[in-house]
C-alpha positions in Angstrom: -2.3 -6.0 -8.6 -6.1 -6.0 -7.8 -7.7 -2.8 -7.0 -8.2 -3.7 -3.4 -4.6 -4.8 -3.0 -3.6 -1.5 -4.8 -5.8 0.6 -2.4 -4.3 -1.1 0.5 -0.7 -0.9 -0.9 -1.2 2.9 -0.9 -2.6 3.1 2.5 0.4 1.1 4.0 2.8 3.4 2.2 1.0 6.6 3.4 1.3 5.3 6.9 4.9 4.3 6.5 5.7 7.8 5.2 3.7 9.4 7.9 5.8 7.5 10.6 9.0 8.3 8.6 8.1 12.2 8.8 7.1 11.8 12.5 10.6 10.4 13.1 12.2 13.2 11.5 10.1 15.9 13.2 11.1 14.1 16.5 14.7 14.3 15.8 14.7 18.0 14.8 12.8 18.7 17.9 15.2 16.6 20.2 18.4 18.1 18.6 16.8 21.6 18.5 17.7 22.2 14.9 17.2 26.1 14.1 19.1 26.2 10.9 16.7 26.4 7.8 19.3 24.6 5.5 19.6 21.6 7.8 15.5 21.5 8.2 15.4 21.8 4.4 17.7 18.9 3.8 16.1 16.6 6.4 12.5 17.1 4.6 14.0 16.7 1.5 15.3 13.5 2.3 11.9 12.5 3.8 10.3 13.4 0.6 12.5 11.5 -1.4 12.1 8.5 0.6 8.3 9.0 0.6 8.7 8.8 -3.3 11.1 6.0 -3.2 8.7 3.7 -1.3 6.4 3.3 -4.2 9.2 1.7 -6.2 11.7 0.1 -3.5 9.2 -1.4 -1.1 7.9 -4.4 -3.4 11.4 -5.4 -3.8 12.8 -5.3 -0.1 12.6 -8.5 1.9 10.0 -8.0 4.8 11.1 -7.4 8.5 8.5 -9.1 10.4 8.2 -8.0 14.1 6.1 -10.3 15.9 4.0 -7.9 18.3 0.4 -8.8 17.4 -1.5 -11.4 19.3 -0.6 -15.0 18.2 -3.1 -16.9 16.0 -4.9 -19.8 17.6 -3.4 -23.2 16.7 -6.7 -25.4 17.3 -8.7 -27.0 14.6 -10.7 -25.9 12.7 -8.9 -22.6 12.5 -11.1 -19.8 13.7 -11.6 -16.7 11.6 -9.1 -14.3 11.8 -9.9 -11.1 14.0 -7.1 -9.1 12.9 -6.6 -9.0 9.1 -3.8 -8.0 6.9 -6.0 -7.0 4.2 -9.4 -5.2 4.3 -12.4 -7.4 5.4 -14.3 -7.1 2.3 -11.7 -8.4 -0.2 -14.1 -11.0 -2.0 -16.2 -9.3 -4.6 -18.6 -10.7 -7.1 -20.7 -8.8 -9.8 -24.3 -8.8 -9.3 -25.4 -9.2 -12.8 -22.5 -8.6 -15.3 -18.8 -8.2 -15.6 -19.2 -4.6 -16.7 -20.3 -3.3 -13.3 -17.4 -1.7 -11.6 -17.1 -2.3 -7.9 -16.5 0.6 -5.5 -13.0 -0.3 -5.2 -12.5 -0.2 -8.9 -14.1 3.3 -9.1 -12.0 4.7 -6.2 -9.1 3.3 -8.1 -9.9 5.0 -11.2 -10.5 8.4 -9.6 -7.1 8.1 -8.0 -5.5 7.4 -11.4 -7.5 10.1 -13.0 -6.3 12.8 -10.3 -2.8 11.6 -10.4 -2.8 11.8 -14.2 -4.3 15.2 -14.3 -1.4 16.3 -11.7 1.3 14.9 -13.8 -0.1 16.4 -17.0 0.0 19.8 -15.3 3.4 19.4 -14.1 4.7 18.4 -17.8 2.9 21.4 -19.2 4.6 23.8 -16.6 7.9 22.3 -17.6 7.2 22.7 -21.2 6.0 26.5 -20.6 9.2 26.8 -18.5 11.5 25.8 -21.4 9.7 27.9 -23.8 9.9 31.0 -21.5 13.7 30.6 -21.3 14.2 30.1 -25.0 12.0 33.3 -25.6 14.3 35.4 -23.2 17.2 37.6 -24.1 20.7 36.8 -22.9 22.9 39.2 -20.7 26.4 39.6 -20.1 26.2 37.0 -17.4 25.8 33.5 -19.3 23.4 32.1 -16.4 21.3 35.3 -16.4 18.7 36.2 -18.9 15.8 38.7 -19.1 12.3 38.3 -20.2 9.3 40.7 -20.4 6.8 38.1 -19.6 7.8 38.0 -15.9 7.7 40.9 -13.3 10.0 39.2 -10.5 13.3 37.4 -10.7 13.2 33.5 -10.7 15.3 30.5 -11.1 14.5 27.5 -13.6 16.3 24.4 -14.4 18.9 22.2 -12.9 21.2 20.9 -15.4 21.3 24.1 -17.4 19.9 26.4 -14.5 18.9 29.8 -15.6 18.1 33.0 -13.8 15.5 35.1 -15.3 15.2 38.7 -14.4 12.4 41.2 -15.5 13.3 43.8 -18.1 13.3 46.3 -15.2 16.4 44.9 -13.8 18.5 47.5 -15.7 16.8 50.3 -13.5 18.0 48.5 -10.3 20.7 50.0 -8.0 23.8 47.8 -7.7 22.9 46.8 -4.1 19.6 45.5 -5.2 21.0 43.5 -8.2 23.6 42.0 -6.2 21.0 40.8 -3.4 19.0 39.3 -6.1 21.8 37.5 -8.0 23.3 36.1 -4.6 19.9 34.8 -3.6 19.2 33.0 -7.1 22.9 31.7 -7.4 22.4 30.1 -3.8 19.2 28.3 -5.1 21.3 27.0 -8.1 24.0 25.6 -5.7 21.5 24.2 -3.3 19.6 22.4 -6.2 16.5 23.8 -4.9 14.7 23.7 -8.4 15.2 19.8 -8.7 14.2 19.4 -5.0 11.1 21.3 -5.9 10.1 19.3 -8.8 10.7 16.1 -6.8 8.2 17.3 -4.3 5.8 18.1 -7.1 6.2 14.7 -8.4 5.4 13.4 -4.8 2.1 15.3 -4.7 1.4 13.8 -8.0 1.7 10.3 -6.4 0.2 11.0 -3.0 -2.2 13.7 -3.7 -4.6 12.4 -1.3 -2.0 12.6 1.5 -1.7 15.9 3.4 1.9 15.3 4.3 2.9 15.5 0.6 1.5 18.9 0.2 2.8 20.1 3.6 6.2 18.8 2.6 6.1 20.8 -0.8 5.0 24.0 1.2 7.7 23.4 3.6 10.5 22.9 1.3 9.7 26.0 -0.5 9.7 28.2 2.5 13.0 26.8 4.1 14.7 26.9 0.7 13.9 30.7 0.6 15.2 31.1 4.1 18.3 29.1 3.7 19.0 31.5 0.7 18.4 34.6 2.6 20.8 33.4 5.3 23.4 32.7 2.5 22.6 36.0 0.9 23.0 37.9 4.3 26.6 36.4 4.8 27.6 38.0 1.5 25.9 41.4 1.9 25.9 42.0 5.5 23.2 44.7 5.4 20.0 43.4 6.8 18.3 46.7 6.3 19.0 46.8 2.6 18.3 43.1 2.0 14.9 43.5 3.7 14.1 46.6 1.4 14.9 44.4 -1.7 12.8 41.5 -0.6 10.0 43.9 0.1 10.2 45.4 -3.3 10.3 42.0 -4.9 7.2 41.0 -3.0 5.4 44.2 -3.9 6.2 43.7 -7.5 5.1 40.2 -7.5 1.6 41.2 -5.9 0.9 44.0 -8.2 1.9 41.8 -11.2 -0.8 40.6 -13.7 1.7 38.5 -15.6 1.9 34.7 -16.1 3.7 33.0 -13.2 5.1 29.4 -13.3 4.4 26.6 -11.0 7.9 25.1 -11.6 10.0 28.2 -11.0 11.4 29.5 -7.8 10.7 32.8 -6.7 12.6 35.1 -4.7 9.5 36.3 -2.8 6.0 34.8 -1.9 3.2 36.5 -0.3 2.8 33.7 1.9 6.1 33.7 3.5 7.4 37.3 3.1 6.3 38.3 6.6 8.1 35.4 8.6 11.3 36.0 6.3 11.3 39.6 7.1 11.2 38.9 10.8 14.1 36.6 10.6 16.1 38.9 8.3 15.8 42.0 10.5 16.3 39.9 13.9 19.8 41.3 15.0 19.9 38.9 18.0 19.5 35.8 15.7 22.9 34.1 14.7 23.2 33.4 11.0 24.0 29.5 10.7 26.4 28.2 8.3 25.2 26.5 5.1 24.5 22.8 5.1 27.8 21.6 3.3 28.6 18.5 1.3 29.8 16.7 4.4 26.5 17.2 6.2 24.6 15.8 3.4 26.7 12.8 3.4 26.2 12.2 7.0 22.5 12.8 6.8 22.4 10.1 3.9 24.3 7.7 6.0 22.1 8.1 8.8 18.8 8.1 6.8 19.5 4.9 4.7 19.1 2.4 7.6 16.1 4.4 8.8 14.7 4.3 5.5 15.1 0.6 5.1 13.5 -0.2 8.2 10.4 1.9 7.6 10.0 0.5 4.1 10.4 -3.2 5.2 9.0 -3.6 8.6 5.8 -5.5 9.1 3.9 -6.1 12.3 3.2 -10.0 12.4 1.4 -12.0 14.9 3.6 -13.7 17.6 3.9 -17.3 17.4 2.1 -19.2 20.2 4.1 -21.6 22.5 2.4 -24.5 20.8 3.3 -23.4 17.2 6.8 -22.7 18.4 7.1 -26.3 19.8 5.8 -27.8 16.6 8.1 -25.6 14.6 11.1 -26.9 16.7 10.2 -30.5 16.9 11.6 -32.8 14.1 8.9 -34.0 11.6 8.6 -37.7 10.9 7.0 -38.5 7.7 3.9 -40.9 7.8 4.4 -43.7 5.4 0.7 -43.8 4.6 0.4 -40.2 3.9 0.9 -38.6 0.4 3.5 -36.1 1.4 6.1 -37.7 -0.7 4.0 -37.3 -3.8 4.8 -34.6 -6.3 2.6 -31.6 -5.4 -0.3 -31.3 -7.9 -0.5 -27.8 -9.3 -4.0 -26.3 -9.4 -5.3 -25.5 -12.8 -8.5 -24.4 -14.2 -10.7 -27.3 -15.1 -14.4 -28.0 -15.8 -15.9 -28.7 -12.5 -18.8 -31.3 -12.9 -22.3 -30.6 -11.8 -23.1 -31.4 -8.2 -26.6 -32.3 -8.9 -29.7 -31.1 -6.9 -29.4 -30.4 -3.2 -31.6 -31.8 -0.4 -34.7 -29.7 0.0 -34.9 -27.2 2.5 -37.6 -26.9 4.9 -39.4 -23.5 5.5 -37.7 -21.3 7.9 -35.8 -23.9 9.9 -33.7 -23.1 13.0 -30.1 -22.5 12.3 -27.4 -24.7 13.9 -25.8 -22.7 16.2 -23.0 -24.8 17.1 -21.9 -27.2 14.3 -18.9 -28.6 16.3 -21.1 -29.7 19.1 -23.7 -31.5 16.8 -21.1 -33.2 14.9 -19.3 -34.4 18.4 -22.6 -35.8 19.4 -22.7 -38.6 16.8 -21.4 -41.8 17.9 -18.5 -43.5 15.9 -17.9 -44.9 13.3 -19.9 -42.2 11.8 -18.0 -39.4 13.6 -15.1 -39.2 11.2 -17.6 -39.3 8.4 -19.2 -36.0 9.7 -16.1 -34.5 11.2 -13.9 -34.8 8.1 -15.5 -36.5 5.1 -18.5 -34.3 4.6 -17.9 -31.4 6.9 -17.7 -28.8 4.2 -20.6 -29.8 2.2 -23.3 -31.0 4.3 -26.2 -28.7 5.0 -27.7 -27.8 8.6 -30.9 -29.5 7.7 -28.9 -32.9 6.9 -27.1 -32.6 10.3 -30.3 -32.2 12.1 -31.8 -35.2 10.4 -28.7 -37.3 10.7 -28.7 -36.6 14.6 -32.2 -37.8 15.0 -31.2 -41.2 13.9 -30.5 -43.8 16.8 -29.3 -46.9 15.0 -26.4 -47.4 12.4 -28.6 -48.9 9.9 -30.5 -45.6 9.7 -27.4 -43.7 9.6 -26.1 -45.9 6.9 -29.2 -45.4 5.0 -28.8 -41.7 5.4 -25.3 -41.7 4.1 -26.2 -43.5 1.0 -29.1 -41.3 0.2 -26.7 -38.4 1.0 -24.6 -39.3 -1.8 -27.4 -40.5 -4.0 -28.9 -37.1 -4.0 -25.7 -35.6 -5.3 -25.2 -38.3 -7.8 -25.3 -36.6 -11.4 -25.7 -39.9 -13.1 -27.8 -41.9 -10.6 -28.7 -44.8 -13.3 -24.9 -45.6 -13.5 -23.0 -47.9 -10.8 -20.5 -44.9 -10.2 -21.2 -41.8 -8.3 -19.1 -39.2 -9.9 -19.5 -36.6 -7.3 -18.5 -38.8 -4.5 -15.4 -39.7 -6.3 -14.7 -36.2 -6.9 -15.2 -35.1 -3.3 -12.7 -37.8 -2.0 -10.3 -36.7 -4.7 -10.6 -33.0 -3.6 -9.9 -34.3 0.2 -6.9 -36.2 -0.9 -5.5 -33.3 -3.0 -6.2 -30.9 -0.1 -4.3 -32.9 2.3 -1.4 -33.3 -0.1 -1.2 -29.8 -1.1 -2.3 -27.7 1.9 -1.2 -29.8 4.9 0.7 -27.2 7.3 0.8 -28.4 10.9 -2.7 -29.3 10.5 -4.3 -31.6 7.9 -5.0 -29.8 4.7 -8.8 -30.4 4.8 -8.9 -28.4 7.7 -7.0 -25.2 6.5 -9.0 -22.4 4.6 -7.5 -23.3 1.1 -8.3 -26.9 1.6 -12.0 -26.3 2.9 -12.5 -24.0 -0.1 -11.0 -26.5 -2.7 -13.2 -29.1 -1.2 -16.2 -27.1 -1.4 -15.9 -25.3 -4.6 -13.5 -27.3 -6.5 -10.3 -25.9 -8.3 -10.4 -22.2 -9.0 -10.6 -20.8 -12.6 -7.9 -18.6 -12.3 -5.3 -18.4 -9.4 -2.8 -15.4 -8.7 -0.1 -16.2 -6.2 2.0 -13.2 -4.8 5.1 -13.6 -2.6 5.8 -11.3 0.3 7.1 -8.0 -0.2 7.9 -5.0 2.2 4.4 -3.8 2.3 2.3 -7.1 1.8 2.2 -10.6 3.3 2.2 -13.7 0.9 -1.4 -13.9 -0.6 -3.4 -15.7 -3.1 -6.5 -14.7 -5.1 -8.8 -17.5 -6.2 -11.4 -16.6 -8.9 -14.5 -18.5 -9.7 -16.7 -18.0 -12.5 -19.7 -18.6 -10.5 -20.2 -19.7 -6.8 -23.9 -20.4 -5.6 -24.9 -17.8 -3.1 -22.2 -15.4 -4.3 -22.6 -14.5 -7.8 -20.4 -14.4 -10.6 -16.7 -13.5 -11.0 -16.4 -14.2 -7.5 -12.7 -13.9 -5.8 -11.6 -15.1 -2.7 -8.2 -14.0 -1.1 -5.9 -16.2 1.4 -3.2 -14.3 3.3 -0.2 -15.9 5.0 -0.1 -13.5 8.1 2.6 -15.7 9.8 4.7 -16.2 6.8 4.8 -20.0 7.6 2.6 -21.3 4.8 -0.5 -21.1 6.6 -2.9 -19.0 4.5 -6.2 -17.8 5.8 -9.2 -16.9 4.2 -9.8 -13.1 4.7 -13.5 -13.2 4.2 -16.3 -15.5 2.8 -19.8 -13.8 2.4 -21.5 -17.4 2.1 -20.2 -18.1 5.7 -20.3 -21.5 5.0 -16.5 -22.6 4.8 -15.4 -22.1 8.2 -18.5 -22.8 10.2 
């Protein structure tokens, strides 16, 4: 995947994730959900789907929704105004292959930051395991004590462990019960695994504010849900609030080392809000989110997640396109449609010879179509079709000035003679190669309009077969597209890339951008 496609892929995933989060927020608002455990479950599912988009979206069949303006069906095809990919998809190195483009630099920066965050996450996990191994066991198999911590915490999922500071032996029974009840709620709720998932999501989408918001929101809601669970077991709001305040005070005054992957009972950023909820006697403590609730949430989330992952906004078909698609096609005996399609392969292109001299500062041809249509037949077809993509503006002006067929015929002979790489021979290799390209374009790229009028056909006629071709089918986040690479194109430089996208998913590929501005004029 090229750097430009990769960046666009991340941008599309970010928009899909934001849409999913907005839908979840709207659902919580509409149904007036107050339970912290329910809200935690909803945002955990959103986080899981956001992370799953990276791996699932490329394999899902797209669901195109034709809501955009239809593409014009006139010939030649006008340049696309609303493009699926960024406009500047063709890049050429100015002098050397080792010069990095801006997109490559941005891609490299993204990968570097993501790698740093992943390494930090892995180091945190390693330190967590070392801390557990260095801790001392207690009478409770799940509880261990460590002199390296100052507040209780929970680590691990498959072998969860509650770590207590060595001072726990001095606590009264009410405080110890409150702490253990709170931490055991974390274990039953799998909060450690959900927290790690949120951190992995931040590593992948570190540039997206939503990922960091989800991480903070999941941490806060997990603590509030465990508080509610502990209050239902203990019952005394004042005692539990006192315990929470003591833990928060110990954490604030501690100078020890805290773990990013551990779950703390108290954090400075959320204690105040939690204290207000704990001491609010008018608030009804909601029941915990049970297994049936998780099953119902997942069943409702899967179709929504699939829709968000696979939906694509596609241009609507015009009436003419629909009529052509619905009408039966009658094969033309004289056409080459029945021939086996020829595969585009890299090959050595012949030298095109010297071009016609260019006068100093000529006035540009504003409307090539008007100039071409002003020539009388039988030379109309020669201009409109045969040499449309290789004739220069100066040659069009010169040809327009001729009044007789003899003068025009002489011009055509000189036109091909100037492009003949071996003028001393009877054959004109350039002319033969040009008409071979036209035949190939009509055979390979015809789709409702002749192949020579399509963007790929015009490119093939003008520049010949690409040195390398990458073809990609449609995915949940991309339309079908092809990337043509040329070692050198006059006026574009070396290592030029041209990208064609099938916005309608009908086999009609459009060139997203051409810096030479010569193909589609």
